[in-house]
Structures are given as C-alpha cells and as structure tokens.
N, C-alpha and C positions, 0 to 999 in steps of 0.2 A: 358704112353707115355710122353716123355719130351717135354717141351714147344716149343723149336725151330722146332721140327719135325711137331708138330700139326699146328703151325703157318705157316710153309712153305706150308702146304697143302692148307690152305685157301687163302694164298697170290697167289698161283698158280691158284686157282679157280678164284680169282678176275681178274687176268691178262687174263684168257681165256674167261671171261664173256663178254668182249667188253664194249663199252661205253653206257651201259644201264642206267647209273646213271647220265645222262645229268641233269644239274642244281642241282646236288646232294648237293653241299655245303649249299645253302640257304634252301633247303628242309630239310636237316639234322638239321640245326640250328633251323628251325621252329618247327620241331618235338620235339627236346630236350626242347626248351623253353616251348612248350605246356605241355609236360610231367611234367616239374618242376613246372609250375603254378598249375597243378592239385594236385601235391604232397605237394607243399609248398604254399598254398593259402595266408598265412599271411606274406610271405617273398618276398619283391619286388626284382626284378633282380638286382637292384643297390646294394643290400647287398650281392650278391653271391660272390664277390671277397673277402669277409671276411672269406670265407671257413667255418670251423667248428665254428668260433666265431660268425657267423650269428645266431646261435641257442643256444649259451651259453653265458649269460651275464658276468659270471666270467672270462671266457676265453677272451672275448672281452675287459674287463678292463685290463687284463694282457697284451694283445696285445698293447693297448694304452700306458700302463706304460712302455713298452719295445720298444717304437717306435724308439729309437736311438740304438738298439742292433746291427745294421749293420754298425755302424760308423767305427769301426776298419777295417772291411773287405773292405769297400768302400775306405778308405785311402790307404790300401795295394794295391787295384786294381788300384787306380789312379797313384801310384808310378810305377806300371808295365806299365800302359797305356802311361805314359809320358817318360818312360825310353828310352834313345836313343839306337838304334841298332848300330851295327858296322859301318854301312854306314851313320849314322847320322839321319836316319828316325825314326819314332815312330809308335806304333799301331794306334794312333789317326789319323795319316796321311793317313791311308787306308780307312777311313770312311768319308762320307760327314759331314761337320760341326764338325769335330773332334769327331764324335760319338753322338752328341746331336740330340735328336728326331729321332733316328734310330731304336731303339730296338723294337718299337711297330709294325714294318713291318716284323719282323722275327717270324718264319721261312718263307722263300720264295722259290719259285720254280725257278731254274736256267735252262732256256731252252737250254743252250749250253751243259750242262752235263746231262740234263734230270733227275735231282735229287733235292730233297728238301735240302736247305741249312739252317742250324741253325745258331744262333749267335756264338756258339762255333766253328762251322766249319769256319765261316767267319774270326774269330780271328786267327785260325790256318792257313788259307789260306794267311793271311797277313804275319804271321811269316815265312811261307814257301817261299813266294815271295821275302823276304829279307834275306833268308839263315839263319834264326834264329831257335833255337830249338823249337819244337812244345810243347804245353801244353797238359798234360793229361786231358781229359775231366772231370775226376772225382777228380782232385786234388783241394781241396779247397783253397790252398795257392797261386795257379797260376790261373788256369782257373776260379775257383769259385770266386776269388777276382776280376778278370778282369770283369767277367759278372756282379758281384754285382755293380761295378762302372759304367760300360757301361749302364746297365739298369736303374741305378739311374738317368742318364742323360735324361731319358724319362719318369720319374715319372709324373703321371697326364695325360700323353698323352693317347688317346684312341687307343686300339688295332685295327690295320688296315691291317690284313693279306688278301692277294688276292689269289684266286685259279683260274688261267686261265684254259681254256679248256684242254690244254696239261697236266695240273697237276691233273686233276680230278681222274685219276687212283690212284695216290699217296694218295690223300685225302680219296678215298674209301678204300684203304688198311688200313689206319689208323682208319677209322670208323669201319671196320670189326673187327680189333683187339680189339677195345674198347668194342665191343658187344659180342665177342666170349668167351665162358666159357673155362677156361684153368686150368691146374695144378691139384694137388691132391685134392684140395678143391672144384674144379668145379665152380669157381667164374668167372664172367666177371668183367671188370672195371665198367661196367654199373650196375652190381648187387648192388654195394655199392653207386655209385655216381649218379645214376638215380633212380632206384627202391628204394634204401635205403637212398636217400638224406635226411638229416635232422634227421634221426634216429641215435641212439647211437650204436657204436661198442666199447664195453668196456666202458671207461670213456669219450670218445670223440665223438661228433656228426660227421656224415659223410658229407663232403662238396659236393655241387652240381657240376656237370660237367661244366656247364657254370660258368665262373669266375675262374676256377682252374688255368688257364695259366697266370693270371695277376700279381701274387705276388712273382714270382721266380727271383733269388734264395731266399729261406727262410733262416733265421738265426737260427741255432740250436746250442746251447752251444757255441755261438760266431763264428761258422763257417758257410759259405754259402753252402747250399745244392741246387743243380740245379733240374729242373723239371725232367730231365731224370733219375737222381740218385734216386729221390723219386719214380718214376715209377718202377724202378728196385726193390726198397724195397717192393713196393706193390706186384709185381709179386712173390717175394720170400714168402710173407705172403700167397699168393694164392697157394703156393706149386709148382710154375712154375720156370723153369730155365730161368733167365732173359737174354735178349739180352744185349750186351755191349753198353755202352754209345757211341753215334755217329753212331750206326748201322742204316741202312736204315729203319728197322722195327720201331725203336724208333723215328727216325726222322719223319717218316710218321705219327706216333701216335701223336707226338708233334704238327705237322702241323694241324691235325684234331682238337685237343684240343684247340689250339690257335685260330683257325678260329671261333670256337664256342663262344669265348669271344670277338669277334669283337664288337666295340662300348663301351666296358667297359674300365675304366682307369687303367693304370699300377700303381702298388704300390709295386715296388721291395723291397726286403730285409725286408719282414715282419717277425717279431719274431714268433718262434714256440717253444713250450716246448719240 
C-alpha cells in the first residue's frame, strides 16, 4: 500500500474521532519529554537542538567549525527579501518588524481558512497578494534562501507555537502521522526519533524528536534544506511515497513537531554533512 492511501485512512479516522484529545498538545509534549528523559538520561533537553551532534563529539566539533556555512544562503535570501516588487513593496513589508522575531511563532493556525500556515506559505501569500511569482517550496535558491534569511532574524528566540482549541484536530493529525508505521520498511518517525533517539543508524546518531524543529533550514553542501524537504527524504528512506511540500499532511506534521520544541531557542542554518 502506498503511503498517501494509508495516511488518508488514519487522517479520516482522526476527523471522525471527535475532540477526544482535549489538551492534547501539552499532554503530547509531556509524554515525549518523559520518554526521552528515560532513553537519554545523560542528555539534558537543552542539548536536543544539536540533533545527532548531541551524541557525537566529532560531529559537534564539525558543526561548530562550520557555523558560518549558511552565510551565502542568508545573503541570497536577504537580497530576495529586500528586492522591490513591481509595485515598490517588498517581502519584508508583509511581516511585522520586517520579519524580525517572527519565525519562532510559525507554523500557526489561521482560523479564517482553518488551516495550518507555515512560514513558506506566509511568504507565498505575500507574493500572491502583490501579484508576484510564487516560490517553489523546494527550491533552495528562492524559498530556501528566503527562509534561511527570515529564520536567521529570529535566531536565539525561543519557539512559541500556539495550538488553540480550533487547531487541536490538525495537531492530532500531525501526531498520528509521526506515530504511525508506514512504507515498505514499516517504520514510524517515532521509531527512530523517540524509541531510537541517541542510537546510531549507520554512521550517524538519531536525533530526538524534541528539538528537531529548531535548526531549519539546515545547510548541506552550501544549500538550505527545509524541514519538510528533510521529512520527505525520511519518508523515502522508510519506503513510503512522500507527500509534496506544502501539503496539509506535512504542514500538520510540522505543526506537531514545532510545538514539541516550544521553549527551545531557534538556531537556523545549522551545518549538516
């Protein structure tokens, strides 16, 4: 069975189940935090944003040595951010404070359209409102660069994603996707990043689920890779047909993941091998 078909089944089940997950966001985060404390007793939560480097001193040194790896992407994103549209406006004009201290509140739930809105969606909404060409969510030279710059404007700010009551169904759908075994290898995201957190997969330790949303985009071979593009890579490794970037399924999953990192500081544009 291909991944979208199986996922559609549990998403439908979630929608029919009703609001049985009242207070689910805090309960889910508490359960994950407890599970990781049990599995990683020597690793404080403050180190979770390091990902695999929290368990590999050599990788951590390499990460520190390549701390400026995202400089070119950030500069390219800044150029796009400040480029004037045909009407004289800019991307920065669509966001409070020109985009400073904004990224840590995304994704958020928009009650008008009853959907989760990611930072990439907000960028394209701005472009659309000014009759400009939209960016491809997976294009590192446009969307990737802009997100690298925009998130750099919030580095050090603590993740502060809210899940109002009207959004709990979306959050629950993201949680279920993270927990559900999928694809030919019958893995769930949680198989690696909760049960297997800290263990090695090949040469690299597996990162814990809490903290995973803090360092995106990562810089790989000089190019920014967004969180949703990395999720798609993981789904392919699981033998599952991935949803496209910007789909509701991946938006809800990103919503869930980011909420779990609430209170941890952003560190966008982290280098990765």
